[in-house]
N, C-alpha and C positions, 0 to 999 in steps of 0.2 A: 341180248343177254347184257349188254353193257347199259342199256337203258333201265334194267331191274337194278344193277348195282349202283345207278346214278340216283335212283329215287330216295334213298335214305338221306343222301345230301340235300335233295330238294325238300324232304320232309323237314328236316332240321332247319333249313333256311325259313320254312314257312313258320315254324314254331318260334324261331329267332325273331321274327317280324312282330309276334304277337306277345312275346313275354317282356316288353320294356319295363313293366311294373314288377318285375321279379324281386328285387331287392326289398321291395314293401310287402311281399306277399309271405304267408307262413311256408316254411320248408316243407312241413308234413303235408299241408294241403296241396302244394304243387306236386309233391311226390305222389300222392294219391291221384291227382288228375293224370299224370303221366301213366301210371299204372292202370287206371280206368280206361283211358285212350287205347292202351295196348290190349287191354281185355276185349275191346271192342272191336278193334282192326285184325288181330291176328287171328281169330277164329273165321274170318272170311276166306282164309285160305284153306280151311278144313275140307270143304267139299271137293277141292282138287287133289287131295291127299287119300291113300289108301287107308282104310280103318285097321288099326293095330290095337289090340287089347294089352295094355301094359302089364307087365309081371310086377310083383312086389318090390323088386329091386329097382325097377324102372320107375315106380311111383316114389320111392325113396330119393332117387336121383333127381326126379322133377321138384320134389318139395325143397331139396337142397339148393338146387339151381334157381328155384322161384324166390327164396330168401336172399340168395346171392343178387339176384336181379334186382329186387327191391332195395337191397343195401347199396348196389351201385347206383341206382337212380336217385337215392337219397344223397349220396356222395355228390353225384352231378349237379343235382339242384343247389346244394351248398356252394360248390365250386362256381355256378353261375350267380349264386348271390354275392359271392366275393370278388368275382372278376366280371369283365365285360361279357355279356351273353354272346355277342357276335364272335368274340376270340374263342370262346369255350365251343361254340357251335362249329366253327371253321376247323379247329383242331380235331374235335370228335368225329365229325363227318369224314374227315381225312383219314383218320385211324380206322374207321369202319368200312371205309371204300377199300383201304389196303387190306384190311382182314379178312373181307369177303371175296376177294379175287382169287380166280382158280391158279393162277400161275402156271399154266400149261404151254403158253407161248411167250415169245420174246416181247411182244407188244404189252403184255401184262406185266413185265418187269419194268419196261420204259414207262408205263402209266404209273406204276407204284413209286418210281423214283421221281416222277414229275410232281405226284401228289405229296410225297415226302419233302421236296424242296419247297413247294407252297405252303406246307404247314411250318417249315422252319422260317420261311420268310415272314409269315403272319407273326410268329413268335418273336423274331428278331425285330420286326417293325413295332411291335408293342412294347416289349419289355427291354430290349437292348439297343444301346446307342452305338454300336460297334460296327465296323465295315467288314464285308467278307472278304 
């Protein structure tokens, strides 16, 4: 299960190594590339899931969350264009790993604390010149 939680960080690292020309690219073109990649990769998990026919309320929720996801990806791309991509990816993958943990055992809290300290050190190293 920990391997599955580690995969988003691995994916973001791969994307980080590819996107060195991000500042020169169009924000909207990059956002559409992210959405296109997601629309290709996410349906790969559908055969493993049980088929549920959504109600009208669920359709509405999916539309609202889809627009929210598009807006979030757009802001992420703008952030990567304004800052170093490696720093953005390090912070985002840390936040995603902390946000997707189950926190059922003590080791999950220790792992989240370690990730938080790592993200804090990355931010400190990049932007602050103060000692802890």
